[in-house]
C-alpha positions as CSV (number, residue, x, y, z in Angstrom):
1,X,-4.3,30.9,85.9
2,X,-5.9,33.5,88.1
3,X,-9.1,34.4,87.0
4,X,-10.3,38.2,86.5
5,X,-13.2,39.7,88.5
6,X,-16.5,39.9,86.9
7,X,-19.1,38.7,84.9
8,X,-18.8,38.0,81.4
9,X,-22.2,37.1,79.3
10,X,-22.0,34.7,75.9
11,X,-25.1,35.3,73.5
12,X,-26.2,31.7,71.7
13,X,-24.5,28.4,72.4
14,X,-23.3,27.9,68.7
15,X,-20.0,26.2,68.4
16,X,-18.6,30.1,68.4
17,X,-20.6,30.8,72.0
18,X,-19.7,27.7,73.5
19,X,-15.7,28.0,72.7
20,X,-15.7,31.8,73.6
21,X,-17.3,30.9,76.9
22,X,-14.4,27.9,77.8
23,X,-12.1,30.7,77.2
24,X,-13.6,33.1,79.3
25,X,-14.0,31.1,82.1
26,X,-10.0,31.3,82.5
27,X,-10.6,35.0,83.1
28,X,-13.9,36.1,84.8
29,X,-15.5,34.7,87.9
30,X,-18.5,34.1,86.2
31,X,-19.8,33.2,82.8
32,X,-23.5,33.1,81.7
33,X,-24.2,31.7,78.8
34,X,-28.0,32.6,76.7
35,X,-29.3,30.2,74.5
36,X,-32.8,30.6,72.8
37,X,-33.3,26.7,72.9
38,X,-33.9,24.3,75.4
39,X,-30.4,22.3,74.9
40,X,-30.6,18.6,74.5
41,X,-29.1,16.3,76.5
42,X,-28.2,13.8,74.0
43,X,-26.3,14.3,70.4
44,X,-29.2,15.0,68.6
45,X,-29.9,18.7,66.4
46,X,-32.0,21.1,67.9
47,X,-34.0,23.6,66.3
48,X,-31.8,26.8,66.8
49,X,-29.0,25.0,64.1
50,X,-31.3,24.2,61.1
51,X,-27.3,23.7,59.7
52,X,-26.5,21.2,61.6
53,X,-28.8,18.8,59.5
54,X,-26.6,19.3,57.0
55,X,-23.4,17.9,55.9
56,X,-20.2,19.3,58.2
57,X,-16.7,19.0,58.3
58,X,-14.1,20.0,60.9
59,X,-11.0,21.3,59.4
60,X,-7.5,19.9,60.8
61,X,-7.0,23.2,62.3
62,X,-10.1,23.2,64.4
63,X,-9.7,19.5,65.7
64,X,-6.3,20.8,66.9
65,X,-7.5,23.8,68.7
66,X,-10.5,21.5,70.7
67,X,-7.8,19.1,71.8
68,X,-5.9,22.4,73.3
69,X,-9.1,23.5,74.8
70,X,-10.3,20.4,76.2
71,X,-7.5,18.2,77.0
72,X,-8.1,14.2,75.8
73,X,-11.0,15.7,73.5
74,X,-10.1,13.8,70.4
75,X,-9.7,10.3,72.4
76,X,-13.2,10.9,73.7
77,X,-14.2,11.2,69.9
78,X,-12.6,8.2,69.3
79,X,-14.3,6.3,72.1
80,X,-17.8,7.3,70.6
81,X,-17.0,5.8,67.7
82,X,-15.7,8.7,65.5
83,X,-13.1,7.9,63.0
84,X,-10.3,9.7,61.5
85,X,-8.0,10.3,58.9
86,X,-4.1,10.3,60.0
87,X,-2.0,8.0,58.6
88,X,-1.6,10.0,55.1
89,X,-3.2,7.0,53.2
90,X,-4.6,8.6,50.1
91,X,-6.6,5.7,48.8
92,X,-9.1,6.8,52.0
93,X,-10.0,10.0,50.3
94,X,-11.5,11.1,47.1
95,X,-11.4,15.0,46.5
96,X,-11.9,16.6,43.3
97,X,-11.2,20.6,43.4
98,X,-11.8,22.7,40.5
99,X,-11.4,19.4,38.2
100,X,-8.2,18.3,39.8
101,X,-8.6,15.2,41.2
102,X,-6.1,14.9,44.0
103,X,-3.2,11.8,44.5
104,X,-5.3,8.6,45.5
105,X,-1.9,6.5,45.8
106,X,0.5,6.5,48.4
107,X,0.9,8.3,51.7
108,X,0.7,11.9,51.8
109,X,3.9,13.1,54.1
110,X,3.0,15.1,56.9
111,X,-0.8,15.4,56.2
112,X,-3.1,16.4,58.8
113,X,-5.0,14.7,61.1
114,X,-8.8,14.9,60.1
115,X,-12.1,14.1,62.3
116,X,-15.4,12.7,61.1
117,X,-17.9,13.8,63.8
118,X,-21.4,14.7,62.8
119,X,-22.2,18.0,64.1
120,X,-24.5,16.9,66.5
121,X,-21.8,14.8,67.9
122,X,-19.3,17.4,68.0
123,X,-21.3,20.2,69.5
124,X,-22.8,17.7,72.3
125,X,-19.0,16.9,72.9
126,X,-17.9,20.4,73.3
127,X,-21.2,21.6,75.1
128,X,-20.9,19.1,77.8
129,X,-17.0,19.6,78.6
130,X,-18.2,23.3,79.0
131,X,-21.2,22.5,81.3
132,X,-18.7,21.0,83.5
133,X,-16.9,24.3,83.9
134,X,-18.3,25.5,87.6
135,X,-18.0,29.1,86.8
136,X,-19.9,28.6,83.4
137,X,-24.0,29.0,83.7
138,X,-26.3,28.2,81.0
139,X,-30.0,30.1,80.5
140,X,-31.5,28.3,78.2
141,X,-35.3,29.1,76.8
142,X,-33.7,33.1,76.3
143,X,-34.2,35.2,73.6
144,X,-31.8,38.7,73.0
145,X,-33.8,41.6,72.5
146,X,-30.8,44.4,73.1
147,X,-28.2,45.4,75.0
148,X,-27.6,47.8,77.9
149,X,-24.7,50.3,77.9
150,X,-23.7,53.8,80.3
151,X,-25.3,57.2,79.8
152,X,-22.8,58.2,77.2
153,X,-22.9,54.5,75.2
154,X,-19.3,54.1,75.2
155,X,-19.5,51.1,77.5
156,X,-22.1,48.0,77.1
157,X,-23.0,46.7,80.4
158,X,-25.1,44.1,79.8
159,X,-27.8,42.4,77.9
160,X,-31.7,42.0,78.0
161,X,-33.1,38.8,77.7
162,X,-36.8,37.4,77.7
163,X,-38.2,34.0,78.8
164,X,-39.5,32.2,75.8
165,X,-42.5,30.8,78.4
166,X,-43.4,33.9,80.3
167,X,-42.2,36.6,78.2
168,X,-40.5,38.0,81.5
169,X,-37.5,40.4,80.6
170,X,-34.5,40.1,82.7
171,X,-31.2,42.4,82.7
172,X,-28.2,40.6,82.6
173,X,-25.1,43.1,84.1
174,X,-22.1,41.9,82.4
175,X,-18.4,43.2,82.5
176,X,-18.2,41.9,78.8
177,X,-20.9,40.7,76.2
178,X,-20.1,38.5,73.3
179,X,-22.3,38.1,70.4
180,X,-22.3,34.6,69.2
181,X,-25.7,34.5,67.4
182,X,-24.5,33.5,64.3
183,X,-25.6,34.5,60.8
184,X,-28.6,36.5,62.0
185,X,-26.8,38.5,65.0
186,X,-28.4,41.6,65.5
187,X,-25.4,43.2,66.8
188,X,-25.4,46.0,63.7
189,X,-28.7,47.2,64.7
190,X,-28.1,47.3,68.3
191,X,-24.6,49.2,67.2
192,X,-27.1,51.5,65.0
193,X,-29.5,52.4,68.2
194,X,-26.2,53.0,70.4
195,X,-25.3,55.9,68.1
196,X,-22.2,53.7,66.3
197,X,-23.7,53.0,63.0
198,X,-23.2,49.7,61.3
199,X,-19.9,47.6,60.5
200,X,-19.4,48.0,56.6
201,X,-19.8,44.6,55.2
202,X,-17.6,42.5,52.4
203,X,-20.1,40.1,50.6
204,X,-19.9,38.0,47.6
205,X,-23.0,36.4,46.2
206,X,-22.7,32.6,45.9
207,X,-26.7,31.9,46.1
208,X,-25.8,28.1,47.2
209,X,-28.7,25.6,47.6
210,X,-28.2,22.3,49.0
211,X,-29.8,19.1,50.0
212,X,-28.4,16.6,52.7
213,X,-29.7,12.9,54.0
214,X,-28.0,11.1,57.0
215,X,-27.9,7.4,55.9
216,X,-26.5,4.2,57.2
217,X,-24.2,2.1,54.8
218,X,-23.2,-1.2,55.8
219,X,-19.3,-1.5,56.7
220,X,-16.7,-2.1,54.2
221,X,-19.1,-1.1,51.3
222,X,-17.0,2.5,50.9
223,X,-13.5,2.6,51.9
224,X,-12.8,6.4,51.5
225,X,-14.0,8.3,54.5
226,X,-14.3,11.3,52.9
227,X,-15.7,12.1,49.2
228,X,-15.7,15.7,48.3
229,X,-16.4,17.0,44.4
230,X,-16.1,20.7,44.6
231,X,-17.9,23.1,41.6
232,X,-15.5,23.6,38.7
233,X,-16.1,26.1,36.0
234,X,-18.8,25.4,33.7
235,X,-20.1,23.0,36.5
236,X,-21.3,24.9,39.8
237,X,-22.6,21.7,41.3
238,X,-20.9,19.7,44.4
239,X,-21.5,16.2,45.8
240,X,-19.7,15.0,49.1
241,X,-20.3,11.6,51.4
242,X,-18.5,11.8,54.9
243,X,-18.3,9.2,56.8
244,X,-19.7,9.9,60.6
245,X,-19.9,7.8,63.9
246,X,-21.4,4.5,64.1
247,X,-21.2,3.6,60.3
248,X,-23.6,6.6,59.0
249,X,-22.8,8.9,56.3
250,X,-23.9,12.4,55.3
251,X,-24.6,12.7,51.6
252,X,-24.8,16.2,49.9
253,X,-25.5,17.5,46.8
254,X,-25.4,21.4,46.2
255,X,-25.8,23.8,43.5
256,X,-24.3,27.3,43.0
257,X,-26.0,30.4,41.2
258,X,-29.7,29.7,41.7
259,X,-29.9,26.4,40.7
260,X,-32.0,24.2,42.5
261,X,-30.9,21.6,44.3
262,X,-33.2,18.0,44.5
263,X,-35.6,17.1,46.9
264,X,-35.7,13.3,47.0
265,X,-33.0,10.7,47.7
266,X,-33.3,9.3,43.8
267,X,-33.7,13.2,42.5
268,X,-29.8,13.4,44.1
269,X,-28.6,10.5,42.6
270,X,-29.8,11.6,39.2
271,X,-28.6,15.1,40.0
272,X,-25.2,13.8,40.5
273,X,-24.4,11.1,38.0
274,X,-23.0,12.8,35.7
275,X,-20.0,13.5,37.7
276,X,-20.3,11.5,40.9
277,X,-18.2,7.8,40.7
278,X,-20.7,5.6,40.1
279,X,-19.4,3.0,43.0
280,X,-20.4,5.8,45.6
281,X,-24.1,6.3,43.9
282,X,-24.5,2.6,44.3
283,X,-23.9,2.9,48.0
284,X,-26.3,5.4,48.4
285,X,-28.9,3.7,46.6
286,X,-28.7,0.5,48.9
287,X,-28.2,2.5,52.0
288,X,-30.9,2.8,54.8
289,X,-32.0,6.2,55.1
290,X,-32.0,7.8,58.7
291,X,-33.7,11.2,58.1
292,X,-35.4,12.6,55.5
293,X,-33.6,14.9,52.7
294,X,-33.2,18.5,54.4
295,X,-32.5,21.5,52.5
296,X,-30.3,24.9,53.2
297,X,-29.8,28.0,51.2
298,X,-26.4,30.2,52.0
299,X,-27.1,33.3,49.8
300,X,-23.5,34.6,50.0
301,X,-20.2,34.8,51.8
302,X,-20.5,37.9,54.2
303,X,-18.1,39.7,56.5
304,X,-18.9,42.1,58.9
305,X,-16.0,44.0,59.0
306,X,-15.9,45.4,63.0
307,X,-12.5,45.6,62.5
308,X,-12.9,48.6,59.9
309,X,-15.4,50.6,62.7
310,X,-13.8,54.1,63.4
311,X,-15.6,53.7,67.1
312,X,-16.7,50.6,69.1
313,X,-18.5,50.7,72.9
314,X,-16.1,48.8,75.4
315,X,-17.4,45.7,76.8
316,X,-18.6,44.4,73.3
317,X,-17.3,41.8,71.1
318,X,-18.8,39.4,67.9
319,X,-17.4,36.2,67.1
320,X,-18.2,33.0,65.0
321,X,-20.9,33.5,62.0
322,X,-22.1,36.6,63.5
323,X,-18.4,38.4,62.3
324,X,-18.1,36.1,59.1
325,X,-19.8,33.2,57.3
326,X,-18.4,31.7,54.3
327,X,-20.0,29.3,51.8
328,X,-20.3,26.1,53.5
329,X,-18.7,24.1,51.1
330,X,-15.1,24.5,52.1
331,X,-16.0,23.7,55.8
332,X,-14.3,27.1,57.6
333,X,-17.1,28.2,60.0
334,X,-16.8,25.8,62.4
335,X,-12.1,26.2,62.5
336,X,-12.3,29.8,62.3
337,X,-14.6,30.3,65.1
338,X,-12.2,27.6,67.0
339,X,-9.2,30.3,65.8
340,X,-11.4,33.4,66.7
341,X,-11.6,31.8,70.7
342,X,-7.8,31.5,70.4
343,X,-7.7,35.0,69.6
344,X,-9.8,36.0,72.5
345,X,-7.6,34.3,75.1
346,X,-4.2,35.6,73.5
347,X,-6.0,39.0,73.8
348,X,-7.3,38.7,77.3
349,X,-3.9,37.2,78.6
350,X,-2.9,41.0,77.3
351,X,-5.5,42.6,79.6
352,X,-8.8,44.1,79.0
353,X,-8.0,47.4,78.2
354,X,-8.9,48.1,74.2
355,X,-9.9,45.0,74.1
356,X,-12.6,45.3,71.5
357,X,-10.2,47.0,68.9
358,X,-7.2,44.6,69.7
359,X,-9.8,41.5,69.2
360,X,-11.7,42.7,66.0
361,X,-8.1,43.8,64.3
362,X,-6.1,40.4,65.3
363,X,-9.2,38.3,64.5
364,X,-9.2,39.9,61.1
365,X,-5.8,38.8,60.1
366,X,-7.2,35.2,60.8
367,X,-10.5,35.7,59.3
368,X,-8.5,37.2,56.2
369,X,-6.7,33.7,55.3
370,X,-10.4,31.9,55.1
371,X,-11.9,34.5,53.1
372,X,-9.9,34.7,50.4
373,X,-9.9,31.1,50.2
374,X,-13.4,30.7,50.0
375,X,-14.0,34.1,47.8
376,X,-10.9,33.5,46.1
377,X,-12.6,29.4,45.2
378,X,-15.9,31.0,44.3
379,X,-14.5,33.6,41.8
380,X,-12.8,30.8,39.8
381,X,-16.2,29.9,38.8
382,X,-16.9,32.1,35.7
383,X,-20.5,31.5,37.2
384,X,-19.8,33.6,39.9
385,X,-20.5,37.4,39.4
386,X,-17.7,39.8,41.3
387,X,-14.3,41.6,41.1
388,X,-11.4,39.9,40.3
389,X,-8.4,41.9,41.4
390,X,-5.0,41.1,39.6
391,X,-3.6,39.6,42.7
392,X,-6.8,37.0,43.0
393,X,-5.9,36.0,39.7
394,X,-2.6,35.5,40.1
395,X,-3.1,33.4,43.2
396,X,-5.6,31.6,41.4
397,X,-3.7,30.5,38.6
398,X,-0.6,29.5,41.0
399,X,-3.1,27.5,42.6
400,X,-3.9,25.9,39.4
401,X,-0.6,24.2,39.0
402,X,-0.1,23.6,42.7
403,X,-3.7,21.3,42.2
404,X,-2.4,19.8,38.8
405,X,1.0,18.7,41.0
406,X,-1.2,17.3,43.4
407,X,-2.5,14.9,41.1
408,X,-0.2,13.0,40.9
409,X,2.5,14.3,43.8
410,X,1.8,13.0,47.6
411,X,3.9,15.8,48.9
412,X,2.0,18.4,47.0
413,X,-1.1,16.9,48.2
414,X,-0.3,16.6,51.8
415,X,0.8,20.2,52.0
416,X,-2.1,21.2,50.1
417,X,-4.5,19.9,52.7
418,X,-2.5,21.4,55.0
419,X,-3.4,24.6,53.8
420,X,-7.1,24.2,53.1
421,X,-7.2,22.6,56.6
422,X,-5.9,25.9,58.2
423,X,-2.9,24.2,60.0
424,X,-0.6,26.0,57.8
425,X,-0.1,29.5,56.4
426,X,-1.0,29.3,52.0
427,X,2.4,31.0,52.3
428,X,3.7,27.3,52.9
429,X,3.2,26.1,49.3
430,X,6.0,28.9,48.3
431,X,8.6,26.6,49.9
432,X,11.3,25.8,47.7
433,X,10.8,22.3,47.7
434,X,7.0,22.5,47.1
435,X,8.0,24.9,44.2
436,X,10.3,22.4,42.7
437,X,7.8,19.5,42.5
438,X,5.0,21.9,41.1
439,X,7.6,23.1,38.3
440,X,8.4,19.6,37.7
441,X,4.7,18.8,37.3
442,X,4.0,21.6,34.4
443,X,7.7,21.2,33.0
444,X,6.3,19.8,30.1
445,X,3.6,22.4,29.5
446,X,5.6,25.6,29.2
447,X,9.1,27.0,29.7
448,X,10.6,26.9,33.0
449,X,11.0,30.7,33.1
450,X,7.2,31.5,33.0
451,X,6.6,28.9,35.7
452,X,9.1,31.4,37.9
453,X,7.7,34.8,37.1
454,X,4.1,33.3,37.8
455,X,5.5,32.0,41.5
456,X,7.3,35.2,42.2
457,X,3.8,37.2,41.5
458,X,2.0,34.4,43.4
459,X,4.3,34.8,46.2
460,X,3.9,38.8,46.3
461,X,0.0,37.9,46.1
462,X,0.2,35.7,48.9
463,X,1.5,37.5,51.5
464,X,0.1,40.7,50.9
465,X,-3.4,40.2,50.3
466,X,-6.2,42.3,48.8
467,X,-8.6,43.4,51.9
């Protein structure tokens, strides 16, 4: 692919920043990736990603995109000891959503393929692939302190960065700047300084606090690769175990709406004793700790609506958590960043004219799906305070029926997992074959006509979600 002339600067070597740099390398002569940390040469945690020590999931759509951007990526992870779930065998998963335990017998037809890398392993493999791109340069140990712009502020022309070792300030001139600095992004402030004002925000407070510990569990102790018990009405707490590479496991417990998570492994076991199966707790109890118990807090789902700004300067984009950060228990963040990277690629293929407006509008369409999934799931809990529009109540009522069917029907389970893995649109749950299975699961509970009426309303809500 022929490259555009020019220089692109990416602020932040997060997953979003790395994937943005990968895409930009196909369109710009030079790409500079600015990162405040000294990046490790091995797959270990780094200071700038405190959440890296917490439990992470790569959704199925995210894995597909990584294999597309970096051919052979999935095979490389497998060679490094990363396991996957790709045969549809439901006995290897233990998932409970909203008090509905997904089917555990049989095989889910057309189920998505799920990879189980730890966050350090995944980020390291992506980073070394990007580092191998000849026109990408990493500028480590630098903080971003501001943007530069034309005298009329209509175009961003670069970024000012400061060396953390000697406080030397450097201006990086660029044809395009992309902010991938995460939830703490300062772009709203920079835009205000340039006279554009801050983007409006959509926010739902969840006050999630969770505790995680990395363990080594003897092979064969736990046959499942993924255990996830999500919050449910009356119990705004969660428990999860993911099997990572080299017989390591990440265990997590969490609580929403201001409840405090425990600080020691023994307390984590007591915390989950009332709702997590005993065999999983026994496996944790006998495991060898590889790290101390780590804590993290996320106050809210927050979406900075750059797509709704009346004006934006040319030459500036935002990606990843810097646009939208979700309740992390749904595992959407890295996959949404990967999807945004493909949106960036598609926009650049059509040229640079009007790039910010085109990118923010196109990415908003993709973010909206994940946003409604996260916010809708949170608002299904009566403990979470927030508006519940009619469309959301109808959608959640329909999803209750889908999940009821998924308790016993592997075909519905497989389709539901494709939706939550962001492989398929939620509209796929409205296919006649799935609706028939959902109706069959509820046929003894209420008249068939009531099912049809709710499904019709849910179909309208799914196709035209409230924004």
